C-alpha positions, 0 to 999 in steps of 0.5 A: 494934814494927812491925818485930818484928811484920813479922819474926814474920809472915815467920817464920810464913810460912816455917814454913808453906811448909816444912810444906806443901812435901814437900821430903822427896820431892825427892831427886836432882831433882824427877823422883826420890823418896826410896827409903824412909821408915819408916812403919807404914802398912797397906793392905787387899788390895781396894785392888789386884788385882795383888798378893797378901799373903804373910801375910794380907789386908793389906800392911804397909809396908816400911822397907828394900828387901828381896831379892826372890825370883822372883814377889815384887813391891814395890808403890809408891804415894803416901801423902799427901806421901810414897811407901809401899812394900809387898811381896807376891806378883804375882797373875798373873791380873791380866793377864787383867783390866781395866784392862790391866796392862803389863810393862816391862823395867828398863833395862840401866843400872839395878837395882831399887834404882836404878829404884825411885827414879824417877817414871814419867809417861804422857808428858813433862811439866814438872809432876813431880807428875803421875807415876803413883801406883801402880807395881809392881816386881820384880827385873827388871820394872816393872808399870803399868796402863793405859799401854803406854808410860811415861817417866822423866827422867834426865840432863836428858832423857826416856827411854821404856820400852815395855811388853807386855800379857803376862807374861814366861814361860818353861820348864825341862826337868829331868833327873837321873841317876838319875831320880826325884828330888823337885823343890823350887823355892825351898824349896817342894815341887812334887809332881813328880819328874825327869824333868819339864818346867815350863811357864809359869814367870815369868822370873827366877832360881829355886833348884832342889833335887833330893832322892832317898833315898840321894843328897845333895841337889843345889842349883842356881840357874837363870835362866828366860828369857822365851819360852825352854825351858831344859834342865838335866841333873844328876848326883846324888852318893851320900851314901855318897861323901865329898866333899873340899874341894880344897886344904888347908882347916882347915875344913869346908863345910856345904850347907843347903837353901833355906828355904820362908820368909824365916826364916834358919838359926841355927848355934850362936848365929849367923844364917846368910845363905848356904846354903854355910857354912864351919865349924870341925870339930866338932859344931854346933847347927842351928836353923830357926824354921818358925813356924805354917806349917812344922815347926821344926828343932833338931838337931846336925850334925858337921863334918869338916875338909876335907869337904863336909857336906850337911844333906839335909832336906825342910821339912814343912808343919804341918796343921790342920782347917778346918770351914766351916758355911754358912747356909743349909746347901745353900750352895755353898762355895769354898775357895781352891785347892780345888774348890767343893762344896755344904754343910758342909766339914771338911778337913785343910789345911796351916796358912795363910790361906785365902779362903772364898766362899759362894754361894746363889740369893737370897742375897748372896755372902759372902767371908771370909779365915781362918787355919788354925792347926796342930793345931787345928780352925778353925770358919768360919761363913758366914751369908748374908744373903737378898736383899731383891729376889730376882726383881730387879724393882727392888721389895723383895720384902716390898712386891710379895710376889715371889717369896715368894707367887708363886714365883721368876718365877712371876707375878713380873717376870723379871730383866732379860736383861742382869742374868741373863746377867751372873749366869750368866756369873759362875757359869760362870767360877767353875765353870771356875776350880774344875772339878777333874781327873776321870777316869771309866769306865763299869761296866755299861750298856745301848745302843740304836741306831736306823739312820736309813737305811730300806734298811739298817734292813730288812736289820738287822731280818732279823738282830736281829728283836725280840730284845734282849740280849748284847754286840753294840753294837746293842741289848744290854749294855756293860761297861767300854767308856766312858772320859772326862776332865773338867777346867776345863769341858772334856770328852773321851771314848772309847767302845769298841764291843763286839761279842762276840755279834753279831746272828744271822740270824733268818729261816727263808727265804733273803734275796737281795742283788744288786750290780752284780757279784755276787749274795749269798744269806743263809740258815741251814743247820744241816747244813753249819753255816752261821749268818750273823752281823752284827757292828758293831765301832766306836770313837768319840772326842769332845771338848766342854764340860761344866757341873756344878750340884750333883750333876748334870753336863751334857755336850755334845760333837762326836765321830767314830765309826770303824765297820765293818759285817761280814756273816759266812758269807754265800753268794756265788752268783756265785763259789760260796763263803762270804764275810765282807764288811766295809763301812765306815760312819764317821760324825760325831755330836753327843753330849748327856749327863746324869750324876747323881753320888752321894757327890761328896765322895769320891775315887771318885764313883759316878754314873748316866749317859744319853747321846744321839748325834745323827748328822750328815754323809753316811755310807757306809751309815747314821747312827745315833740312839743312847741309852746308859745305865748306871752309871759311876765317877769318880776325882777326884785332888783329893779324894784329896789333901784327904781 
């Protein structure tokens, strides 16, 4: 009886040990792992800021290793006593965040399916369980946070990989004959046409399609190398020309376009894995399921013996309507990929998942993810919750009655400087990320300039008097003379000084000007038609920063003004002749501007502006204090696309 009891105890201990020890994780030694194990695990995106879901706000576990396109990554992390694998898109903004994300090249001896089996360590160790929990892989790289050096164990020795804190980026220049072909990358339209240069592409292999009406769609897989610019030139073939297969072929060849999703083509009832397919001569049914994002394809194609056929097709997105209703109604709404705007939004968007954020002073920020479905109106309500401590003094506002009773910071303790700076910094960063490309030009306005040199001002008063008007670049009108570009918080401007009218000499007597070498007289003579005039032509450029809050835009820039001061029809008493004298007067300036916009949701945005120039540096003759006001129009291309 004791022997049987002892045997049962030993058996129970063995079973418990086998249950507790994760032997399924130990394949090819203690320093490697099993590649896949079927699971139904899901993780939400807040768990990682390196990978973006392709289908929503969560990642679904894989049960096999898929073929990755450039930009797609496999996310591997430890779940209990096993490893789980997820696929998504690499979030390139992760390289500008903390902790630092490092890029490692996959060793030359390995492919993705090889290297994904290995554990990685921050240093050599005999404790194989101390490997890194979260690792990202693509077809050519490994991505790990914190550490610029990692180790893996192979062939009874430790091997080291050295990483870089930057993305492996490259570029490509594409030319076609004839030009003007639409460029499609991995089945997705870029909106660009040849010739065109792409910069900042993630290194890897891309499938380029070039589409031009009247020509066969051209396909080519091109590898982008890090730090290099690839030049590719292609000759497009007219769709009027028949292309034959070399040699005698009892079949035809069908060339298919690259789908923008993982959905495959079906020919008749057979799934097609290659974009180049041999088919028997005759008529075949071609199908492709675009699901919710793209229009599906169901058509017939005719194949001729020995001939190459092209299925020239540009995949079409499906669209739906998104309505965002904020509460309070003047909250700022930011929709992924679209500039932030104030108040309710109604947009026609491609069917997809979008992240929506809402912001309002005194309320807790809110973020949601919604799916825009085709041919429907999706309503998203953003109901913000009021902060219990708006003034940030550490006491609930219902207790200290701040700021409800006294007003924000009006008799209430102010927010700590560090917290206030943090809040404002976040606002500015968000503005820079969403600031759209904007082109602006003035319609009509006024200019008023005051010279800082009293000596020159005395001369100027003899020409201008007290009169104001005309187009003289001093005190008068300006018409379509200011142009600017705004993008991502940057501002650059161009000003054309208009001087059609000039400033006529106003005095009835004679003004004498003497230099070391000559003597000049300025006077009006109606009999001999001598009418002295001063012109002030100029051109100015500036570059700086801008920040928009609601409908108000603030601008600060530093600029340089090329300026001449011209005195026409003045009498040279020394040489006894009338002359035209040109004096150089270039100068530097600070520019501060305020703009108030109307109808800021449109493609054309009217606004009023006021700009002040504050000069600095040493001029030839004089510096100017200048004030310009007027009406201008802004063109916002992104609003045209989203209209």
